[in-house]
PQR file of N, CA, C, O and H, with PARSE charges and radii, in Angstrom:
ATOM      1  N   UNK A   1      94.191   6.319 107.816 -0.4000 1.5000
ATOM      2  CA  UNK A   1      92.762   6.133 107.761 -0.0000 2.0000
ATOM      3  C   UNK A   1      92.065   7.491 107.779  0.5500 1.7000
ATOM      4  O   UNK A   1      92.472   8.396 108.508 -0.5500 1.4000
ATOM      5  N   UNK A   2      91.028   7.625 106.985 -0.4000 1.5000
ATOM      6  CA  UNK A   2      90.281   8.876 106.899 -0.0000 2.0000
ATOM      7  C   UNK A   2      89.232   8.948 108.011  0.5500 1.7000
ATOM      8  O   UNK A   2      88.800   7.930 108.552 -0.5500 1.4000
ATOM      9  H   UNK A   2      90.698   6.890 106.393  0.4000 1.0000
ATOM     10  N   UNK A   3      88.841  10.171 108.331 -0.4000 1.5000
ATOM     11  CA  UNK A   3      87.749  10.391 109.278 -0.0000 2.0000
ATOM     12  C   UNK A   3      86.511  10.815 108.503  0.5500 1.7000
ATOM     13  O   UNK A   3      86.593  11.653 107.605 -0.5500 1.4000
ATOM     14  H   UNK A   3      89.193  10.998 107.891  0.4000 1.0000
ATOM     15  N   UNK A   4      85.365  10.237 108.848 -0.4000 1.5000
ATOM     16  CA  UNK A   4      84.106  10.593 108.216 -0.0000 2.0000
ATOM     17  C   UNK A   4      83.615  11.909 108.816  0.5500 1.7000
ATOM     18  O   UNK A   4      83.543  12.060 110.035 -0.5500 1.4000
ATOM     19  H   UNK A   4      85.299   9.556 109.577  0.4000 1.0000
ATOM     20  N   UNK A   5      83.277  12.862 107.938 -0.4000 1.5000
ATOM     21  CA  UNK A   5      82.791  14.162 108.401 -0.0000 2.0000
ATOM     22  C   UNK A   5      81.283  14.312 108.180  0.5500 1.7000
ATOM     23  O   UNK A   5      80.571  14.790 109.063 -0.5500 1.4000
ATOM     24  H   UNK A   5      83.335  12.740 106.947  0.4000 1.0000
ATOM     25  N   UNK A   6      80.792  13.903 106.999 -0.4000 1.5000
ATOM     26  CA  UNK A   6      79.361  13.985 106.728 -0.0000 2.0000
ATOM     27  C   UNK A   6      79.002  13.042 105.581  0.5500 1.7000
ATOM     28  O   UNK A   6      79.867  12.608 104.821 -0.5500 1.4000
ATOM     29  H   UNK A   6      81.370  13.515 106.281  0.4000 1.0000
ATOM     30  N   UNK A   7      77.710  12.736 105.473 -0.4000 1.5000
ATOM     31  CA  UNK A   7      77.208  11.823 104.438 -0.0000 2.0000
ATOM     32  C   UNK A   7      75.936  12.401 103.828  0.5500 1.7000
ATOM     33  O   UNK A   7      75.100  12.978 104.523 -0.5500 1.4000
ATOM     34  H   UNK A   7      77.007  13.089 106.090  0.4000 1.0000
ATOM     35  N   UNK A   8      75.808  12.233 102.511 -0.4000 1.5000
ATOM     36  CA  UNK A   8      74.612  12.675 101.806 -0.0000 2.0000
ATOM     37  C   UNK A   8      74.145  11.520 100.917  0.5500 1.7000
ATOM     38  O   UNK A   8      74.913  11.042 100.081 -0.5500 1.4000
ATOM     39  H   UNK A   8      76.487  11.764 101.946  0.4000 1.0000
ATOM     40  N   UNK A   9      72.893  11.061 101.084 -0.4000 1.5000
ATOM     41  CA  UNK A   9      72.378  10.028 100.179 -0.0000 2.0000
ATOM     42  C   UNK A   9      72.078  10.640  98.806  0.5500 1.7000
ATOM     43  O   UNK A   9      71.486  11.716  98.714 -0.5500 1.4000
ATOM     44  H   UNK A   9      72.270  11.449 101.763  0.4000 1.0000
ATOM     45  N   UNK A  10      72.491   9.950  97.748 -0.4000 1.5000
ATOM     46  CA  UNK A  10      72.273  10.430  96.380 -0.0000 2.0000
ATOM     47  C   UNK A  10      71.886   9.229  95.516  0.5500 1.7000
ATOM     48  O   UNK A  10      72.704   8.340  95.282 -0.5500 1.4000
ATOM     49  H   UNK A  10      72.973   9.076  97.823  0.4000 1.0000
ATOM     50  N   UNK A  11      70.650   9.207  95.048 -0.4000 1.5000
ATOM     51  CA  UNK A  11      70.203   8.104  94.197 -0.0000 2.0000
ATOM     52  C   UNK A  11      70.431   6.763  94.865  0.5500 1.7000
ATOM     53  O   UNK A  11      69.899   6.504  95.945 -0.5500 1.4000
ATOM     54  H   UNK A  11      69.986   9.929  95.238  0.4000 1.0000
ATOM     55  N   UNK A  12      71.222   5.908  94.229 -0.4000 1.5000
ATOM     56  CA  UNK A  12      71.506   4.578  94.777 -0.0000 2.0000
ATOM     57  C   UNK A  12      72.852   4.539  95.497  0.5500 1.7000
ATOM     58  O   UNK A  12      73.391   3.460  95.743 -0.5500 1.4000
ATOM     59  H   UNK A  12      71.655   6.118  93.352  0.4000 1.0000
ATOM     60  N   UNK A  13      73.390   5.693  95.833 -0.4000 1.5000
ATOM     61  CA  UNK A  13      74.698   5.729  96.486 -0.0000 2.0000
ATOM     62  C   UNK A  13      74.787   6.826  97.526  0.5500 1.7000
ATOM     63  O   UNK A  13      73.780   7.284  98.064 -0.5500 1.4000
ATOM     64  H   UNK A  13      72.952   6.570  95.634  0.4000 1.0000
ATOM     65  N   UNK A  14      76.003   7.230  97.795 -0.4000 1.5000
ATOM     66  CA  UNK A  14      76.298   8.203  98.852 -0.0000 2.0000
ATOM     67  C   UNK A  14      77.442   9.107  98.434  0.5500 1.7000
ATOM     68  O   UNK A  14      78.340   8.689  97.703 -0.5500 1.4000
ATOM     69  H   UNK A  14      76.821   6.858  97.358  0.4000 1.0000
ATOM     70  N   UNK A  15      77.406  10.334  98.894 -0.4000 1.5000
ATOM     71  CA  UNK A  15      78.580  11.197  98.871 -0.0000 2.0000
ATOM     72  C   UNK A  15      79.010  11.318 100.322  0.5500 1.7000
ATOM     73  O   UNK A  15      78.236  11.754 101.175 -0.5500 1.4000
ATOM     74  H   UNK A  15      76.676  10.673  99.488  0.4000 1.0000
ATOM     75  N   UNK A  16      80.240  10.932 100.595 -0.4000 1.5000
ATOM     76  CA  UNK A  16      80.749  10.948 101.959 -0.0000 2.0000
ATOM     77  C   UNK A  16      81.942  11.893 102.012  0.5500 1.7000
ATOM     78  O   UNK A  16      82.905  11.740 101.261 -0.5500 1.4000
ATOM     79  H   UNK A  16      80.868  10.578  99.902  0.4000 1.0000
ATOM     80  N   UNK A  17      81.866  12.862 102.901 -0.4000 1.5000
ATOM     81  CA  UNK A  17      82.964  13.805 103.073 -0.0000 2.0000
ATOM     82  C   UNK A  17      83.916  13.230 104.111  0.5500 1.7000
ATOM     83  O   UNK A  17      83.513  12.886 105.222 -0.5500 1.4000
ATOM     84  H   UNK A  17      81.083  12.987 103.511  0.4000 1.0000
ATOM     85  N   UNK A  18      85.197  13.131 103.729 -0.4000 1.5000
ATOM     86  CA  UNK A  18      86.203  12.593 104.635 -0.0000 2.0000
ATOM     87  C   UNK A  18      87.293  13.621 104.891  0.5500 1.7000
ATOM     88  O   UNK A  18      87.577  14.472 104.048 -0.5500 1.4000
ATOM     89  H   UNK A  18      85.525  13.410 102.826  0.4000 1.0000
ATOM     90  N   UNK A  19      87.888  13.530 106.051 -0.4000 1.5000
ATOM     91  CA  UNK A  19      89.068  14.312 106.393 -0.0000 2.0000
ATOM     92  C   UNK A  19      90.262  13.394 106.185  0.5500 1.7000
ATOM     93  O   UNK A  19      90.430  12.404 106.896 -0.5500 1.4000
ATOM     94  H   UNK A  19      87.657  12.839 106.735  0.4000 1.0000
ATOM     95  N   UNK A  20      91.087  13.734 105.205 -0.4000 1.5000
ATOM     96  CA  UNK A  20      92.245  12.914 104.858 -0.0000 2.0000
ATOM     97  C   UNK A  20      93.362  13.102 105.885  0.5500 1.7000
ATOM     98  O   UNK A  20      93.380  14.104 106.600 -0.5500 1.4000
ATOM     99  H   UNK A  20      90.950  14.539 104.627  0.4000 1.0000
ATOM    100  N   UNK A  21      94.288  12.151 105.964 -0.4000 1.5000
ATOM    101  CA  UNK A  21      95.399  12.273 106.921 -0.0000 2.0000
ATOM    102  C   UNK A  21      96.224  13.552 106.751  0.5500 1.7000
ATOM    103  O   UNK A  21      96.841  14.020 107.708 -0.5500 1.4000
ATOM    104  H   UNK A  21      94.272  11.337 105.383  0.4000 1.0000
ATOM    105  N   UNK A  22      96.239  14.121 105.535 -0.4000 1.5000
ATOM    106  CA  UNK A  22      97.002  15.359 105.307 -0.0000 2.0000
ATOM    107  C   UNK A  22      96.212  16.608 105.690  0.5500 1.7000
ATOM    108  O   UNK A  22      96.689  17.724 105.482 -0.5500 1.4000
ATOM    109  H   UNK A  22      95.738  13.741 104.758  0.4000 1.0000
ATOM    110  N   UNK A  23      94.998  16.437 106.251 -0.4000 1.5000
ATOM    111  CA  UNK A  23      94.201  17.561 106.722 -0.0000 2.0000
ATOM    112  C   UNK A  23      93.235  18.145 105.706  0.5500 1.7000
ATOM    113  O   UNK A  23      92.542  19.116 106.010 -0.5500 1.4000
ATOM    114  H   UNK A  23      94.610  15.531 106.419  0.4000 1.0000
ATOM    115  N   UNK A  24      93.170  17.577 104.506 -0.4000 1.5000
ATOM    116  CA  UNK A  24      92.268  18.083 103.468 -0.0000 2.0000
ATOM    117  C   UNK A  24      90.918  17.392 103.551  0.5500 1.7000
ATOM    118  O   UNK A  24      90.827  16.220 103.917 -0.5500 1.4000
ATOM    119  H   UNK A  24      93.733  16.788 104.260  0.4000 1.0000
ATOM    120  N   UNK A  25      89.860  18.139 103.202 -0.4000 1.5000
ATOM    121  CA  UNK A  25      88.522  17.564 103.101 -0.0000 2.0000
ATOM    122  C   UNK A  25      88.292  17.103 101.668  0.5500 1.7000
ATOM    123  O   UNK A  25      88.726  17.765 100.725 -0.5500 1.4000
ATOM    124  H   UNK A  25      89.934  19.091 102.905  0.4000 1.0000
ATOM    125  N   UNK A  26      87.613  15.975 101.500 -0.4000 1.5000
ATOM    126  CA  UNK A  26      87.365  15.426 100.171 -0.0000 2.0000
ATOM    127  C   UNK A  26      85.992  14.759 100.158  0.5500 1.7000
ATOM    128  O   UNK A  26      85.647  14.019 101.079 -0.5500 1.4000
ATOM    129  H   UNK A  26      87.261  15.437 102.266  0.4000 1.0000
ATOM    130  N   UNK A  27      85.208  15.026  99.104 -0.4000 1.5000
ATOM    131  CA  UNK A  27      83.950  14.310  98.909 -0.0000 2.0000
ATOM    132  C   UNK A  27      84.245  13.049  98.121  0.5500 1.7000
ATOM    133  O   UNK A  27      84.892  13.103  97.075 -0.5500 1.4000
ATOM    134  H   UNK A  27      85.489  15.628  98.356  0.4000 1.0000
ATOM    135  N   UNK A  28      83.773  11.914  98.615 -0.4000 1.5000
ATOM    136  CA  UNK A  28      84.016  10.622  97.971 -0.0000 2.0000
ATOM    137  C   UNK A  28      82.673  10.031  97.536  0.5500 1.7000
ATOM    138  O   UNK A  28      81.813   9.779  98.379 -0.5500 1.4000
ATOM    139  H   UNK A  28      83.248  11.870  99.465  0.4000 1.0000
ATOM    140  N   UNK A  29      82.479   9.802  96.219 -0.4000 1.5000
ATOM    141  CA  UNK A  29      81.245   9.147  95.780 -0.0000 2.0000
ATOM    142  C   UNK A  29      81.347   7.645  96.044  0.5500 1.7000
ATOM    143  O   UNK A  29      82.362   7.031  95.717 -0.5500 1.4000
ATOM    144  H   UNK A  29      83.179  10.006  95.533  0.4000 1.0000
ATOM    145  N   UNK A  30      80.313   7.050  96.629 -0.4000 1.5000
ATOM    146  CA  UNK A  30      80.313   5.632  96.954 -0.0000 2.0000
ATOM    147  C   UNK A  30      78.969   5.024  96.562  0.5500 1.7000
ATOM    148  O   UNK A  30      77.952   5.719  96.544 -0.5500 1.4000
ATOM    149  H   UNK A  30      79.488   7.549  96.894  0.4000 1.0000
ATOM    150  N   UNK A  31      78.964   3.740  96.250 -0.4000 1.5000
ATOM    151  CA  UNK A  31      77.738   3.019  95.950 -0.0000 2.0000
ATOM    152  C   UNK A  31      77.606   1.847  96.910  0.5500 1.7000
ATOM    153  O   UNK A  31      78.560   1.480  97.597 -0.5500 1.4000
ATOM    154  H   UNK A  31      79.789   3.176  96.264  0.4000 1.0000
ATOM    155  N   UNK A  32      76.423   1.270  96.948 -0.4000 1.5000
ATOM    156  CA  UNK A  32      76.184   0.120  97.812 -0.0000 2.0000
ATOM    157  C   UNK A  32      75.483   0.535  99.085  0.5500 1.7000
ATOM    158  O   UNK A  32      74.929   1.630  99.187 -0.5500 1.4000
ATOM    159  H   UNK A  32      75.648   1.568  96.390  0.4000 1.0000
ATOM    160  N   UNK A  33      75.518  -0.368 100.058 -0.4000 1.5000
ATOM    161  CA  UNK A  33      74.871  -0.097 101.336 -0.0000 2.0000
ATOM    162  C   UNK A  33      75.623   1.010 102.067  0.5500 1.7000
ATOM    163  O   UNK A  33      76.745   1.364 101.705 -0.5500 1.4000
ATOM    164  H   UNK A  33      75.968  -1.257  99.975  0.4000 1.0000
ATOM    165  N   UNK A  34      74.990   1.542 103.090 -0.4000 1.5000
ATOM    166  CA  UNK A  34      75.626   2.597 103.880 -0.0000 2.0000
ATOM    167  C   UNK A  34      76.927   2.093 104.496  0.5500 1.7000
ATOM    168  O   UNK A  34      77.930   2.806 104.482 -0.5500 1.4000
ATOM    169  H   UNK A  34      74.078   1.254 103.384  0.4000 1.0000
ATOM    170  N   UNK A  35      76.925   0.881 105.034 -0.4000 1.5000
ATOM    171  CA  UNK A  35      78.136   0.335 105.666 -0.0000 2.0000
ATOM    172  C   UNK A  35      79.250   0.158 104.639  0.5500 1.7000
ATOM    173  O   UNK A  35      80.406   0.464 104.932 -0.5500 1.4000
ATOM    174  H   UNK A  35      76.109   0.302 105.046  0.4000 1.0000
ATOM    175  N   UNK A  36      78.928  -0.327 103.446 -0.4000 1.5000
ATOM    176  CA  UNK A  36      79.933  -0.485 102.383 -0.0000 2.0000
ATOM    177  C   UNK A  36      80.509   0.870 101.990  0.5500 1.7000
ATOM    178  O   UNK A  36      81.715   1.004 101.781 -0.5500 1.4000
ATOM    179  H   UNK A  36      77.989  -0.575 103.208  0.4000 1.0000
ATOM    180  N   UNK A  37      79.640   1.875 101.890 -0.4000 1.5000
ATOM    181  CA  UNK A  37      80.094   3.218 101.525 -0.0000 2.0000
ATOM    182  C   UNK A  37      81.036   3.783 102.584  0.5500 1.7000
ATOM    183  O   UNK A  37      82.063   4.373 102.251 -0.5500 1.4000
ATOM    184  H   UNK A  37      78.660   1.767 102.060  0.4000 1.0000
ATOM    185  N   UNK A  38      80.692   3.605 103.853 -0.4000 1.5000
ATOM    186  CA  UNK A  38      81.553   4.079 104.940 -0.0000 2.0000
ATOM    187  C   UNK A  38      82.900   3.364 104.889  0.5500 1.7000
ATOM    188  O   UNK A  38      83.946   4.002 105.008 -0.5500 1.4000
ATOM    189  H   UNK A  38      79.857   3.125 104.124  0.4000 1.0000
ATOM    190  N   UNK A  39      82.880   2.045 104.712 -0.4000 1.5000
ATOM    191  CA  UNK A  39      84.125   1.268 104.647 -0.0000 2.0000
ATOM    192  C   UNK A  39      85.010   1.752 103.500  0.5500 1.7000
ATOM    193  O   UNK A  39      86.221   1.898 103.668 -0.5500 1.4000
ATOM    194  H   UNK A  39      82.031   1.526 104.615  0.4000 1.0000
ATOM    195  N   UNK A  40      84.404   2.001 102.326 -0.4000 1.5000
ATOM    196  CA  UNK A  40      85.176   2.485 101.175 -0.0000 2.0000
ATOM    197  C   UNK A  40      85.746   3.877 101.430  0.5500 1.7000
ATOM    198  O   UNK A  40      86.907   4.142 101.117 -0.5500 1.4000
ATOM    199  H   UNK A  40      83.421   1.882 102.189  0.4000 1.0000
ATOM    200  N   UNK A  41      84.934   4.763 101.995 -0.4000 1.5000
ATOM    201  CA  UNK A  41      85.374   6.145 102.222 -0.0000 2.0000
ATOM    202  C   UNK A  41      86.510   6.222 103.238  0.5500 1.7000
ATOM    203  O   UNK A  41      87.420   7.038 103.093 -0.5500 1.4000
ATOM    204  H   UNK A  41      83.991   4.548 102.249  0.4000 1.0000
ATOM    205  N   UNK A  42      86.459   5.380 104.256 -0.4000 1.5000
ATOM    206  CA  UNK A  42      87.509   5.380 105.284 -0.0000 2.0000
ATOM    207  C   UNK A  42      88.855   4.966 104.684  0.5500 1.7000
ATOM    208  O   UNK A  42      89.905   5.447 105.111 -0.5500 1.4000
ATOM    209  H   UNK A  42      85.719   4.717 104.373  0.4000 1.0000
ATOM    210  N   UNK A  43      88.816   4.076 103.695 -0.4000 1.5000
ATOM    211  CA  UNK A  43      90.062   3.582 103.088 -0.0000 2.0000
ATOM    212  C   UNK A  43      90.473   4.344 101.823  0.5500 1.7000
ATOM    213  O   UNK A  43      91.530   4.068 101.256 -0.5500 1.4000
ATOM    214  H   UNK A  43      87.964   3.685 103.348  0.4000 1.0000
ATOM    215  N   UNK A  44      89.644   5.302 101.373 -0.4000 1.5000
ATOM    216  CA  UNK A  44      89.889   6.018 100.116 -0.0000 2.0000
ATOM    217  C   UNK A  44      91.212   6.776 100.165  0.5500 1.7000
ATOM    218  O   UNK A  44      91.528   7.407 101.174 -0.5500 1.4000
ATOM    219  H   UNK A  44      88.785   5.525 101.833  0.4000 1.0000
ATOM    220  N   UNK A  45      91.985   6.719  99.084 -0.4000 1.5000
ATOM    221  CA  UNK A  45      93.278   7.418  99.006 -0.0000 2.0000
ATOM    222  C   UNK A  45      93.201   8.495  97.930  0.5500 1.7000
ATOM    223  O   UNK A  45      92.874   8.205  96.779 -0.5500 1.4000
ATOM    224  H   UNK A  45      91.728   6.207  98.265  0.4000 1.0000
ATOM    225  N   UNK A  46      93.501   9.741  98.305 -0.4000 1.5000
ATOM    226  CA  UNK A  46      93.353  10.846  97.374 -0.0000 2.0000
ATOM    227  C   UNK A  46      94.355  10.799  96.229  0.5500 1.7000
ATOM    228  O   UNK A  46      94.027  11.221  95.120 -0.5500 1.4000
ATOM    229  H   UNK A  46      93.767   9.977  99.240  0.4000 1.0000
ATOM    230  N   UNK A  47      95.563  10.300  96.462 -0.4000 1.5000
ATOM    231  CA  UNK A  47      96.559  10.298  95.395 -0.0000 2.0000
ATOM    232  C   UNK A  47      96.196   9.334  94.273  0.5500 1.7000
ATOM    233  O   UNK A  47      96.596   9.547  93.128 -0.5500 1.4000
ATOM    234  H   UNK A  47      95.829   9.957  97.363  0.4000 1.0000
ATOM    235  N   UNK A  48      95.453   8.287  94.577 -0.4000 1.5000
ATOM    236  CA  UNK A  48      95.024   7.337  93.563 -0.0000 2.0000
ATOM    237  C   UNK A  48      93.623   7.634  93.073  0.5500 1.7000
ATOM    238  O   UNK A  48      93.265   7.293  91.946 -0.5500 1.4000
ATOM    239  H   UNK A  48      95.128   8.114  95.507  0.4000 1.0000
ATOM    240  N   UNK A  49      92.820   8.280  93.932 -0.4000 1.5000
ATOM    241  CA  UNK A  49      91.447   8.587  93.576 -0.0000 2.0000
ATOM    242  C   UNK A  49      90.550   7.378  93.602  0.5500 1.7000
ATOM    243  O   UNK A  49      89.506   7.367  92.949 -0.5500 1.4000
ATOM    244  H   UNK A  49      93.110   8.557  94.848  0.4000 1.0000
ATOM    245  N   UNK A  50      90.940   6.340  94.355 -0.4000 1.5000
ATOM    246  CA  UNK A  50      90.131   5.135  94.433 -0.0000 2.0000
ATOM    247  C   UNK A  50      90.360   4.443  95.765  0.5500 1.7000
ATOM    248  O   UNK A  50      91.275   4.794  96.509 -0.5500 1.4000
ATOM    249  H   UNK A  50      91.788   6.348  94.885  0.4000 1.0000
ATOM    250  N   UNK A  51      89.529   3.462  96.057 -0.4000 1.5000
ATOM    251  CA  UNK A  51      89.701   2.723  97.298 -0.0000 2.0000
ATOM    252  C   UNK A  51      90.764   1.659  97.118  0.5500 1.7000
ATOM    253  O   UNK A  51      91.059   1.227  96.004 -0.5500 1.4000
ATOM    254  H   UNK A  51      88.785   3.177  95.453  0.4000 1.0000
ATOM    255  N   UNK A  52      91.329   1.249  98.235 -0.4000 1.5000
ATOM    256  CA  UNK A  52      92.350   0.184  98.184 -0.0000 2.0000
ATOM    257  C   UNK A  52      91.832  -1.051  98.867  0.5500 1.7000
ATOM    258  O   UNK A  52      92.534  -2.060  98.934 -0.5500 1.4000
ATOM    259  H   UNK A  52      91.090   1.600  99.140  0.4000 1.0000
TER
END
């Protein structure tokens, strides 16, 4: 599971910076409500580049 580091509102979505389990920081673009964006970012996998 990723850790949320910061969030930036952008248009109708969010850019959420997560700390991946391997220690890397990654910006994840998300759409929808804030809660949906957080849920997607926490589950985001860098090797696939998408949520699971």
